[in-house]
Structure formats: structure tokens, C-alpha cells
mmCIF file as Biopython writes it, N, C-alpha, C and O atoms, coordinates in Angstrom:
data_model
#
loop_
_atom_site.group_PDB
_atom_site.id
_atom_site.type_symbol
_atom_site.label_atom_id
_atom_site.label_alt_id
_atom_site.label_comp_id
_atom_site.label_asym_id
_atom_site.label_entity_id
_atom_site.label_seq_id
_atom_site.pdbx_PDB_ins_code
_atom_site.Cartn_x
_atom_site.Cartn_y
_atom_site.Cartn_z
_atom_site.occupancy
_atom_site.B_iso_or_equiv
_atom_site.auth_seq_id
_atom_site.auth_asym_id
_atom_site.pdbx_PDB_model_num
ATOM 1   N N  . MET A ? 1  ? 13.475 -15.805 4.840   1.0 0.0 1  A 1 
ATOM 2   C CA . MET A ? 1  ? 13.025 -16.793 5.024   1.0 0.0 1  A 1 
ATOM 3   C C  . MET A ? 1  ? 12.160 -16.767 6.604   1.0 0.0 1  A 1 
ATOM 4   O O  . MET A ? 1  ? 12.686 -16.880 7.711   1.0 0.0 1  A 1 
ATOM 5   N N  . GLY A ? 2  ? 10.887 -16.607 6.337   1.0 0.0 2  A 1 
ATOM 6   C CA . GLY A ? 2  ? 10.482 -16.235 7.901   1.0 0.0 2  A 1 
ATOM 7   C C  . GLY A ? 2  ? 9.808  -17.676 8.451   1.0 0.0 2  A 1 
ATOM 8   O O  . GLY A ? 2  ? 9.562  -18.619 7.700   1.0 0.0 2  A 1 
ATOM 9   N N  . LEU A ? 3  ? 9.605  -17.673 9.604   1.0 0.0 3  A 1 
ATOM 10  C CA . LEU A ? 3  ? 9.044  -18.354 10.331  1.0 0.0 3  A 1 
ATOM 11  C C  . LEU A ? 3  ? 7.722  -19.549 9.544   1.0 0.0 3  A 1 
ATOM 12  O O  . LEU A ? 3  ? 7.600  -20.755 9.760   1.0 0.0 3  A 1 
ATOM 13  N N  . THR A ? 4  ? 6.965  -18.736 8.699   1.0 0.0 4  A 1 
ATOM 14  C CA . THR A ? 4  ? 5.992  -19.739 7.947   1.0 0.0 4  A 1 
ATOM 15  C C  . THR A ? 4  ? 6.646  -20.239 7.145   1.0 0.0 4  A 1 
ATOM 16  O O  . THR A ? 4  ? 6.142  -21.322 6.847   1.0 0.0 4  A 1 
ATOM 17  N N  . LYS A ? 5  ? 7.736  -19.997 6.478   1.0 0.0 5  A 1 
ATOM 18  C CA . LYS A ? 5  ? 8.405  -20.775 5.177   1.0 0.0 5  A 1 
ATOM 19  C C  . LYS A ? 5  ? 9.413  -22.430 6.180   1.0 0.0 5  A 1 
ATOM 20  O O  . LYS A ? 5  ? 10.169 -23.192 5.579   1.0 0.0 5  A 1 
ATOM 21  N N  . ARG A ? 6  ? 9.167  -22.512 7.306   1.0 0.0 6  A 1 
ATOM 22  C CA . ARG A ? 6  ? 9.917  -23.594 7.620   1.0 0.0 6  A 1 
ATOM 23  C C  . ARG A ? 6  ? 9.390  -24.714 7.561   1.0 0.0 6  A 1 
ATOM 24  O O  . ARG A ? 6  ? 10.036 -25.663 8.006   1.0 0.0 6  A 1 
ATOM 25  N N  . GLU A ? 7  ? 8.130  -24.929 7.027   1.0 0.0 7  A 1 
ATOM 26  C CA . GLU A ? 7  ? 7.536  -26.103 7.168   1.0 0.0 7  A 1 
ATOM 27  C C  . GLU A ? 7  ? 7.975  -27.442 6.721   1.0 0.0 7  A 1 
ATOM 28  O O  . GLU A ? 7  ? 7.870  -28.578 7.183   1.0 0.0 7  A 1 
ATOM 29  N N  . ASN A ? 8  ? 8.644  -26.779 5.377   1.0 0.0 8  A 1 
ATOM 30  C CA . ASN A ? 8  ? 9.137  -28.020 4.547   1.0 0.0 8  A 1 
ATOM 31  C C  . ASN A ? 8  ? 10.720 -28.134 5.191   1.0 0.0 8  A 1 
ATOM 32  O O  . ASN A ? 8  ? 11.392 -29.130 4.923   1.0 0.0 8  A 1 
ATOM 33  N N  . ILE A ? 9  ? 11.169 -27.240 5.902   1.0 0.0 9  A 1 
ATOM 34  C CA . ILE A ? 9  ? 12.817 -27.929 6.730   1.0 0.0 9  A 1 
ATOM 35  C C  . ILE A ? 9  ? 12.156 -28.755 7.631   1.0 0.0 9  A 1 
ATOM 36  O O  . ILE A ? 9  ? 12.638 -29.884 7.718   1.0 0.0 9  A 1 
ATOM 37  N N  . ASP A ? 10 ? 10.812 -28.418 8.597   1.0 0.0 10 A 1 
ATOM 38  C CA . ASP A ? 10 ? 10.426 -29.041 10.074  1.0 0.0 10 A 1 
ATOM 39  C C  . ASP A ? 10 ? 10.216 -30.304 9.506   1.0 0.0 10 A 1 
ATOM 40  O O  . ASP A ? 10 ? 10.755 -31.230 10.111  1.0 0.0 10 A 1 
ATOM 41  N N  . LYS A ? 11 ? 9.529  -30.604 8.431   1.0 0.0 11 A 1 
ATOM 42  C CA . LYS A ? 11 ? 9.335  -31.817 7.885   1.0 0.0 11 A 1 
ATOM 43  C C  . LYS A ? 11 ? 10.667 -32.698 7.493   1.0 0.0 11 A 1 
ATOM 44  O O  . LYS A ? 11 ? 10.825 -33.816 7.984   1.0 0.0 11 A 1 
ATOM 45  N N  . CYS A ? 12 ? 11.309 -32.310 6.875   1.0 0.0 12 A 1 
ATOM 46  C CA . CYS A ? 12 ? 12.779 -33.148 6.943   1.0 0.0 12 A 1 
ATOM 47  C C  . CYS A ? 12 ? 13.286 -33.123 7.835   1.0 0.0 12 A 1 
ATOM 48  O O  . CYS A ? 12 ? 13.545 -34.318 7.979   1.0 0.0 12 A 1 
ATOM 49  N N  . ALA A ? 13 ? 13.831 -32.456 8.956   1.0 0.0 13 A 1 
ATOM 50  C CA . ALA A ? 13 ? 14.213 -32.856 10.107  1.0 0.0 13 A 1 
ATOM 51  C C  . ALA A ? 13 ? 13.566 -33.799 11.238  1.0 0.0 13 A 1 
ATOM 52  O O  . ALA A ? 13 ? 14.146 -34.584 11.989  1.0 0.0 13 A 1 
ATOM 53  N N  . ASP A ? 14 ? 12.131 -33.481 11.139  1.0 0.0 14 A 1 
ATOM 54  C CA . ASP A ? 14 ? 11.593 -34.332 11.625  1.0 0.0 14 A 1 
ATOM 55  C C  . ASP A ? 14 ? 12.046 -35.816 11.295  1.0 0.0 14 A 1 
ATOM 56  O O  . ASP A ? 14 ? 12.652 -36.583 12.043  1.0 0.0 14 A 1 
ATOM 57  N N  . TYR A ? 15 ? 11.644 -36.021 10.101  1.0 0.0 15 A 1 
ATOM 58  C CA . TYR A ? 15 ? 11.891 -37.590 9.115   1.0 0.0 15 A 1 
ATOM 59  C C  . TYR A ? 15 ? 13.533 -38.172 9.854   1.0 0.0 15 A 1 
ATOM 60  O O  . TYR A ? 15 ? 13.774 -39.182 10.516  1.0 0.0 15 A 1 
ATOM 61  N N  . LEU A ? 16 ? 14.532 -36.928 9.346   1.0 0.0 16 A 1 
ATOM 62  C CA . LEU A ? 16 ? 16.081 -37.358 9.949   1.0 0.0 16 A 1 
ATOM 63  C C  . LEU A ? 16 ? 15.832 -37.984 11.385  1.0 0.0 16 A 1 
ATOM 64  O O  . LEU A ? 16 ? 16.135 -39.148 11.644  1.0 0.0 16 A 1 
ATOM 65  N N  . LEU A ? 17 ? 15.210 -37.048 12.365  1.0 0.0 17 A 1 
ATOM 66  C CA . LEU A ? 17 ? 15.293 -37.157 13.849  1.0 0.0 17 A 1 
ATOM 67  C C  . LEU A ? 17 ? 14.195 -38.712 13.819  1.0 0.0 17 A 1 
ATOM 68  O O  . LEU A ? 17 ? 14.587 -39.784 14.281  1.0 0.0 17 A 1 
ATOM 69  N N  . LYS A ? 18 ? 13.221 -38.574 13.371  1.0 0.0 18 A 1 
ATOM 70  C CA . LYS A ? 18 ? 12.769 -40.339 13.486  1.0 0.0 18 A 1 
ATOM 71  C C  . LYS A ? 18 ? 13.454 -41.443 13.075  1.0 0.0 18 A 1 
ATOM 72  O O  . LYS A ? 18 ? 13.147 -42.488 13.649  1.0 0.0 18 A 1 
ATOM 73  N N  . ASN A ? 19 ? 14.470 -41.506 12.070  1.0 0.0 19 A 1 
ATOM 74  C CA . ASN A ? 19 ? 14.549 -42.138 11.178  1.0 0.0 19 A 1 
ATOM 75  C C  . ASN A ? 19 ? 15.972 -42.749 11.630  1.0 0.0 19 A 1 
ATOM 76  O O  . ASN A ? 19 ? 16.355 -43.878 11.326  1.0 0.0 19 A 1 
ATOM 77  N N  . LYS A ? 20 ? 16.771 -41.718 12.491  1.0 0.0 20 A 1 
ATOM 78  C CA . LYS A ? 20 ? 18.182 -41.772 12.888  1.0 0.0 20 A 1 
ATOM 79  C C  . LYS A ? 20 ? 18.883 -43.098 13.627  1.0 0.0 20 A 1 
ATOM 80  O O  . LYS A ? 20 ? 20.079 -43.085 13.918  1.0 0.0 20 A 1 
ATOM 81  N N  . VAL A ? 21 ? 18.367 -43.784 13.791  1.0 0.0 21 A 1 
ATOM 82  C CA . VAL A ? 21 ? 18.580 -45.236 13.612  1.0 0.0 21 A 1 
ATOM 83  C C  . VAL A ? 21 ? 18.756 -45.614 12.450  1.0 0.0 21 A 1 
ATOM 84  O O  . VAL A ? 21 ? 19.868 -45.979 12.069  1.0 0.0 21 A 1 
ATOM 85  N N  . ARG A ? 22 ? 18.073 -45.604 11.943  1.0 0.0 22 A 1 
ATOM 86  C CA . ARG A ? 22 ? 18.427 -46.483 10.417  1.0 0.0 22 A 1 
ATOM 87  C C  . ARG A ? 22 ? 19.256 -45.464 9.763   1.0 0.0 22 A 1 
ATOM 88  O O  . ARG A ? 22 ? 19.284 -45.653 8.547   1.0 0.0 22 A 1 
ATOM 89  N N  . LEU A ? 23 ? 19.899 -44.512 10.124  1.0 0.0 23 A 1 
ATOM 90  C CA . LEU A ? 23 ? 20.879 -43.458 9.187   1.0 0.0 23 A 1 
ATOM 91  C C  . LEU A ? 23 ? 22.101 -44.065 9.830   1.0 0.0 23 A 1 
ATOM 92  O O  . LEU A ? 23 ? 22.689 -43.033 10.152  1.0 0.0 23 A 1 
ATOM 93  N N  . GLN A ? 24 ? 22.737 -44.882 10.160  1.0 0.0 24 A 1 
ATOM 94  C CA . GLN A ? 24 ? 23.867 -45.036 10.638  1.0 0.0 24 A 1 
ATOM 95  C C  . GLN A ? 24 ? 24.513 -45.520 9.227   1.0 0.0 24 A 1 
ATOM 96  O O  . GLN A ? 24 ? 24.177 -46.581 8.700   1.0 0.0 24 A 1 
ATOM 97  N N  . TYR A ? 25 ? 25.620 -44.501 8.583   1.0 0.0 25 A 1 
ATOM 98  C CA . TYR A ? 25 ? 25.877 -44.989 7.858   1.0 0.0 25 A 1 
ATOM 99  C C  . TYR A ? 25 ? 27.357 -45.390 7.399   1.0 0.0 25 A 1 
ATOM 100 O O  . TYR A ? 25 ? 27.804 -45.885 6.364   1.0 0.0 25 A 1 
ATOM 101 N N  . GLY A ? 26 ? 28.040 -44.883 8.844   1.0 0.0 26 A 1 
ATOM 102 C CA . GLY A ? 26 ? 29.136 -44.987 9.031   1.0 0.0 26 A 1 
ATOM 103 C C  . GLY A ? 26 ? 29.839 -46.580 9.539   1.0 0.0 26 A 1 
ATOM 104 O O  . GLY A ? 26 ? 30.948 -47.113 9.505   1.0 0.0 26 A 1 
ATOM 105 N N  . GLU A ? 27 ? 28.335 -46.960 10.047  1.0 0.0 27 A 1 
ATOM 106 C CA . GLU A ? 27 ? 28.463 -48.122 10.720  1.0 0.0 27 A 1 
ATOM 107 C C  . GLU A ? 27 ? 28.224 -49.269 8.818   1.0 0.0 27 A 1 
ATOM 108 O O  . GLU A ? 27 ? 28.801 -50.311 8.504   1.0 0.0 27 A 1 
ATOM 109 N N  . GLU A ? 28 ? 27.538 -48.733 8.287   1.0 0.0 28 A 1 
ATOM 110 C CA . GLU A ? 28 ? 26.913 -49.717 7.156   1.0 0.0 28 A 1 
ATOM 111 C C  . GLU A ? 28 ? 28.347 -49.792 6.165   1.0 0.0 28 A 1 
ATOM 112 O O  . GLU A ? 28 ? 28.609 -50.854 5.600   1.0 0.0 28 A 1 
ATOM 113 N N  . LEU A ? 29 ? 29.119 -48.757 6.026   1.0 0.0 29 A 1 
ATOM 114 C CA . LEU A ? 29 ? 30.357 -48.646 5.140   1.0 0.0 29 A 1 
ATOM 115 C C  . LEU A ? 29 ? 31.343 -49.396 5.965   1.0 0.0 29 A 1 
ATOM 116 O O  . LEU A ? 29 ? 32.145 -50.075 5.324   1.0 0.0 29 A 1 
ATOM 117 N N  . LYS A ? 30 ? 31.420 -49.403 6.964   1.0 0.0 30 A 1 
ATOM 118 C CA . LYS A ? 30 ? 32.537 -50.385 7.632   1.0 0.0 30 A 1 
ATOM 119 C C  . LYS A ? 30 ? 31.968 -51.308 7.645   1.0 0.0 30 A 1 
ATOM 120 O O  . LYS A ? 30 ? 32.591 -51.990 8.458   1.0 0.0 30 A 1 
ATOM 121 N N  . SER A ? 31 ? 31.017 -51.980 7.241   1.0 0.0 31 A 1 
ATOM 122 C CA . SER A ? 31 ? 30.469 -53.547 7.248   1.0 0.0 31 A 1 
ATOM 123 C C  . SER A ? 31 ? 30.883 -53.890 5.107   1.0 0.0 31 A 1 
ATOM 124 O O  . SER A ? 31 ? 31.104 -54.914 4.461   1.0 0.0 31 A 1 
ATOM 125 N N  . PHE A ? 32 ? 30.820 -52.864 4.853   1.0 0.0 32 A 1 
ATOM 126 C CA . PHE A ? 32 ? 31.364 -53.064 3.015   1.0 0.0 32 A 1 
ATOM 127 C C  . PHE A ? 32 ? 29.774 -52.881 2.594   1.0 0.0 32 A 1 
ATOM 128 O O  . PHE A ? 32 ? 29.623 -53.514 1.549   1.0 0.0 32 A 1 
ATOM 129 N N  . TYR A ? 33 ? 28.863 -52.430 2.889   1.0 0.0 33 A 1 
ATOM 130 C CA . TYR A ? 33 ? 27.210 -52.620 2.749   1.0 0.0 33 A 1 
ATOM 131 C C  . TYR A ? 33 ? 27.144 -51.441 1.519   1.0 0.0 33 A 1 
ATOM 132 O O  . TYR A ? 33 ? 27.502 -50.403 2.075   1.0 0.0 33 A 1 
ATOM 133 N N  . PRO A ? 34 ? 26.904 -51.210 0.381   1.0 0.0 34 A 1 
ATOM 134 C CA . PRO A ? 34 ? 26.519 -50.273 -0.515  1.0 0.0 34 A 1 
ATOM 135 C C  . PRO A ? 34 ? 25.278 -49.172 0.333   1.0 0.0 34 A 1 
ATOM 136 O O  . PRO A ? 34 ? 24.362 -49.574 1.049   1.0 0.0 34 A 1 
ATOM 137 N N  . ILE A ? 35 ? 25.470 -48.296 0.124   1.0 0.0 35 A 1 
ATOM 138 C CA . ILE A ? 35 ? 24.877 -46.791 0.406   1.0 0.0 35 A 1 
ATOM 139 C C  . ILE A ? 35 ? 24.180 -46.190 -0.594  1.0 0.0 35 A 1 
ATOM 140 O O  . ILE A ? 35 ? 24.917 -45.218 -0.758  1.0 0.0 35 A 1 
ATOM 141 N N  . ALA A ? 36 ? 23.414 -46.068 -1.284  1.0 0.0 36 A 1 
ATOM 142 C CA . ALA A ? 36 ? 22.367 -45.612 -2.377  1.0 0.0 36 A 1 
ATOM 143 C C  . ALA A ? 36 ? 20.953 -46.048 -2.417  1.0 0.0 36 A 1 
ATOM 144 O O  . ALA A ? 36 ? 20.492 -46.960 -1.731  1.0 0.0 36 A 1 
ATOM 145 N N  . SER A ? 37 ? 20.322 -45.354 -3.241  1.0 0.0 37 A 1 
ATOM 146 C CA . SER A ? 37 ? 18.628 -45.684 -3.327  1.0 0.0 37 A 1 
ATOM 147 C C  . SER A ? 37 ? 18.395 -45.863 -4.561  1.0 0.0 37 A 1 
ATOM 148 O O  . SER A ? 37 ? 19.192 -45.409 -5.383  1.0 0.0 37 A 1 
ATOM 149 N N  . GLY A ? 38 ? 17.535 -46.390 -4.868  1.0 0.0 38 A 1 
ATOM 150 C CA . GLY A ? 38 ? 17.270 -47.119 -6.251  1.0 0.0 38 A 1 
ATOM 151 C C  . GLY A ? 38 ? 16.822 -45.291 -7.140  1.0 0.0 38 A 1 
ATOM 152 O O  . GLY A ? 38 ? 17.095 -45.025 -8.311  1.0 0.0 38 A 1 
ATOM 153 N N  . VAL A ? 39 ? 16.162 -44.400 -6.209  1.0 0.0 39 A 1 
ATOM 154 C CA . VAL A ? 39 ? 15.805 -43.035 -6.563  1.0 0.0 39 A 1 
ATOM 155 C C  . VAL A ? 39 ? 16.917 -42.585 -6.979  1.0 0.0 39 A 1 
ATOM 156 O O  . VAL A ? 39 ? 16.890 -42.368 -8.191  1.0 0.0 39 A 1 
ATOM 157 N N  . ILE A ? 40 ? 18.174 -42.283 -6.338  1.0 0.0 40 A 1 
ATOM 158 C CA . ILE A ? 40 ? 18.586 -41.462 -6.111  1.0 0.0 40 A 1 
ATOM 159 C C  . ILE A ? 40 ? 19.953 -42.140 -7.900  1.0 0.0 40 A 1 
ATOM 160 O O  . ILE A ? 40 ? 20.549 -41.436 -8.715  1.0 0.0 40 A 1 
ATOM 161 N N  . GLU A ? 41 ? 19.892 -43.741 -7.763  1.0 0.0 41 A 1 
ATOM 162 C CA . GLU A ? 41 ? 20.926 -43.681 -8.872  1.0 0.0 41 A 1 
ATOM 163 C C  . GLU A ? 41 ? 20.043 -43.997 -10.243 1.0 0.0 41 A 1 
ATOM 164 O O  . GLU A ? 41 ? 20.564 -44.295 -11.317 1.0 0.0 41 A 1 
ATOM 165 N N  . GLY A ? 42 ? 18.566 -43.876 -10.009 1.0 0.0 42 A 1 
ATOM 166 C CA . GLY A ? 42 ? 18.081 -43.831 -11.218 1.0 0.0 42 A 1 
ATOM 167 C C  . GLY A ? 42 ? 18.165 -42.334 -11.978 1.0 0.0 42 A 1 
ATOM 168 O O  . GLY A ? 42 ? 18.046 -42.135 -13.187 1.0 0.0 42 A 1 
ATOM 169 N N  . ALA A ? 43 ? 18.439 -41.193 -10.769 1.0 0.0 43 A 1 
ATOM 170 C CA . ALA A ? 43 ? 18.491 -39.915 -11.330 1.0 0.0 43 A 1 
ATOM 171 C C  . ALA A ? 43 ? 19.891 -39.757 -12.033 1.0 0.0 43 A 1 
ATOM 172 O O  . ALA A ? 43 ? 19.846 -39.265 -13.160 1.0 0.0 43 A 1 
ATOM 173 N N  . CYS A ? 44 ? 21.047 -40.079 -11.569 1.0 0.0 44 A 1 
ATOM 174 C CA . CYS A ? 44 ? 21.934 -39.913 -12.021 1.0 0.0 44 A 1 
ATOM 175 C C  . CYS A ? 44 ? 22.054 -40.882 -13.002 1.0 0.0 44 A 1 
ATOM 176 O O  . CYS A ? 44 ? 22.610 -40.360 -13.968 1.0 0.0 44 A 1 
ATOM 177 N N  . ARG A ? 45 ? 21.809 -41.996 -13.205 1.0 0.0 45 A 1 
ATOM 178 C CA . ARG A ? 45 ? 21.925 -42.898 -14.903 1.0 0.0 45 A 1 
ATOM 179 C C  . ARG A ? 45 ? 20.938 -41.756 -15.922 1.0 0.0 45 A 1 
ATOM 180 O O  . ARG A ? 45 ? 21.169 -41.722 -17.130 1.0 0.0 45 A 1 
ATOM 181 N N  . HIS A ? 46 ? 19.988 -40.971 -15.393 1.0 0.0 46 A 1 
ATOM 182 C CA . HIS A ? 46 ? 19.425 -40.147 -16.769 1.0 0.0 46 A 1 
ATOM 183 C C  . HIS A ? 46 ? 20.016 -39.207 -16.691 1.0 0.0 46 A 1 
ATOM 184 O O  . HIS A ? 46 ? 19.508 -38.496 -17.558 1.0 0.0 46 A 1 
ATOM 185 N N  . LEU A ? 47 ? 21.049 -38.472 -16.077 1.0 0.0 47 A 1 
ATOM 186 C CA . LEU A ? 47 ? 21.745 -37.039 -16.048 1.0 0.0 47 A 1 
ATOM 187 C C  . LEU A ? 47 ? 22.669 -37.708 -16.871 1.0 0.0 47 A 1 
ATOM 188 O O  . LEU A ? 47 ? 22.985 -37.085 -17.885 1.0 0.0 47 A 1 
ATOM 189 N N  . ILE A ? 48 ? 23.295 -39.044 -16.670 1.0 0.0 48 A 1 
ATOM 190 C CA . ILE A ? 48 ? 24.624 -39.174 -17.101 1.0 0.0 48 A 1 
ATOM 191 C C  . ILE A ? 48 ? 24.489 -39.501 -18.365 1.0 0.0 48 A 1 
ATOM 192 O O  . ILE A ? 48 ? 25.392 -39.204 -19.148 1.0 0.0 48 A 1 
ATOM 193 N N  . ASN A ? 49 ? 23.182 -40.266 -18.869 1.0 0.0 49 A 1 
ATOM 194 C CA . ASN A ? 49 ? 22.312 -40.823 -20.145 1.0 0.0 49 A 1 
ATOM 195 C C  . ASN A ? 49 ? 22.272 -39.580 -20.999 1.0 0.0 49 A 1 
ATOM 196 O O  . ASN A ? 49 ? 22.764 -39.512 -22.125 1.0 0.0 49 A 1 
ATOM 197 N N  . ASP A ? 50 ? 21.674 -38.646 -20.399 1.0 0.0 50 A 1 
ATOM 198 C CA . ASP A ? 50 ? 21.277 -37.006 -21.005 1.0 0.0 50 A 1 
ATOM 199 C C  . ASP A ? 50 ? 22.559 -36.416 -21.346 1.0 0.0 50 A 1 
ATOM 200 O O  . ASP A ? 50 ? 22.386 -35.510 -22.161 1.0 0.0 50 A 1 
ATOM 201 N N  . ARG A ? 51 ? 23.409 -36.530 -21.130 1.0 0.0 51 A 1 
ATOM 202 C CA . ARG A ? 51 ? 24.660 -35.254 -21.022 1.0 0.0 51 A 1 
ATOM 203 C C  . ARG A ? 51 ? 25.335 -36.257 -21.872 1.0 0.0 51 A 1 
ATOM 204 O O  . ARG A ? 51 ? 26.126 -35.611 -22.560 1.0 0.0 51 A 1 
ATOM 205 N N  . LEU A ? 52 ? 25.419 -37.463 -22.162 1.0 0.0 52 A 1 
ATOM 206 C CA . LEU A ? 52 ? 26.255 -38.444 -23.086 1.0 0.0 52 A 1 
ATOM 207 C C  . LEU A ? 52 ? 25.675 -38.500 -24.388 1.0 0.0 52 A 1 
ATOM 208 O O  . LEU A ? 52 ? 26.392 -38.763 -25.353 1.0 0.0 52 A 1 
ATOM 209 N N  . ASP A ? 53 ? 24.203 -38.235 -24.549 1.0 0.0 53 A 1 
ATOM 210 C CA . ASP A ? 53 ? 23.217 -38.001 -25.871 1.0 0.0 53 A 1 
ATOM 211 C C  . ASP A ? 53 ? 23.619 -36.712 -26.384 1.0 0.0 53 A 1 
ATOM 212 O O  . ASP A ? 53 ? 23.615 -36.754 -27.614 1.0 0.0 53 A 1 
ATOM 213 N N  . ILE A ? 54 ? 23.981 -35.529 -25.914 1.0 0.0 54 A 1 
ATOM 214 C CA . ILE A ? 54 ? 24.165 -34.293 -26.244 1.0 0.0 54 A 1 
ATOM 215 C C  . ILE A ? 54 ? 25.420 -34.654 -27.553 1.0 0.0 54 A 1 
ATOM 216 O O  . ILE A ? 54 ? 26.144 -35.610 -27.276 1.0 0.0 54 A 1 
ATOM 217 N N  . THR A ? 55 ? 25.637 -34.103 -28.624 1.0 0.0 55 A 1 
ATOM 218 C CA . THR A ? 55 ? 26.243 -34.529 -29.561 1.0 0.0 55 A 1 
ATOM 219 C C  . THR A ? 55 ? 27.749 -33.689 -29.540 1.0 0.0 55 A 1 
ATOM 220 O O  . THR A ? 55 ? 27.893 -32.526 -29.163 1.0 0.0 55 A 1 
ATOM 221 N N  . GLY A ? 56 ? 28.734 -34.523 -30.007 1.0 0.0 56 A 1 
ATOM 222 C CA . GLY A ? 56 ? 29.838 -33.934 -29.147 1.0 0.0 56 A 1 
ATOM 223 C C  . GLY A ? 56 ? 30.724 -34.045 -27.935 1.0 0.0 56 A 1 
ATOM 224 O O  . GLY A ? 56 ? 31.937 -33.838 -27.896 1.0 0.0 56 A 1 
ATOM 225 N N  . VAL A ? 57 ? 29.889 -34.421 -26.904 1.0 0.0 57 A 1 
ATOM 226 C CA . VAL A ? 57 ? 30.252 -34.305 -25.448 1.0 0.0 57 A 1 
ATOM 227 C C  . VAL A ? 57 ? 31.080 -35.589 -25.187 1.0 0.0 57 A 1 
ATOM 228 O O  . VAL A ? 57 ? 31.950 -35.616 -24.317 1.0 0.0 57 A 1 
ATOM 229 N N  . ARG A ? 58 ? 30.763 -36.712 -26.016 1.0 0.0 58 A 1 
ATOM 230 C CA . ARG A ? 58 ? 31.875 -37.736 -25.361 1.0 0.0 58 A 1 
ATOM 231 C C  . ARG A ? 58 ? 33.568 -37.572 -25.367 1.0 0.0 58 A 1 
ATOM 232 O O  . ARG A ? 58 ? 34.273 -38.428 -24.831 1.0 0.0 58 A 1 
#
């Protein structure tokens, strides 16, 4: 990976650095708040549903 291909990595790192105040998962877990996003939950639901729809998998 050359330096010119770092654009997406740099965007991700910039996002995390800019939002680090909102990414205090340890504190949220101590307060018993759920840690998840709708996008992640939706993807998991679809993956599990697709897997269970295969004949003989259950």
C-alpha cells in the first residue's frame, strides 16, 4: 500500500480522532447503556436470516 492509497485510512482515523469524546464505550458499558448501531444490528439480522434460510442449516 503506497502513500497515495492511504486516503480511506486517513479519513477513518480523522473521523475517530474528531469523535473520540463520543466514543467512550467503557463509560457507557459501566452505565449499562447498549452499545450498537442500527446499521450493525440490521446487517447481523440479514446475515443470520440468510444463513437460516439455507435448507438443512438449522
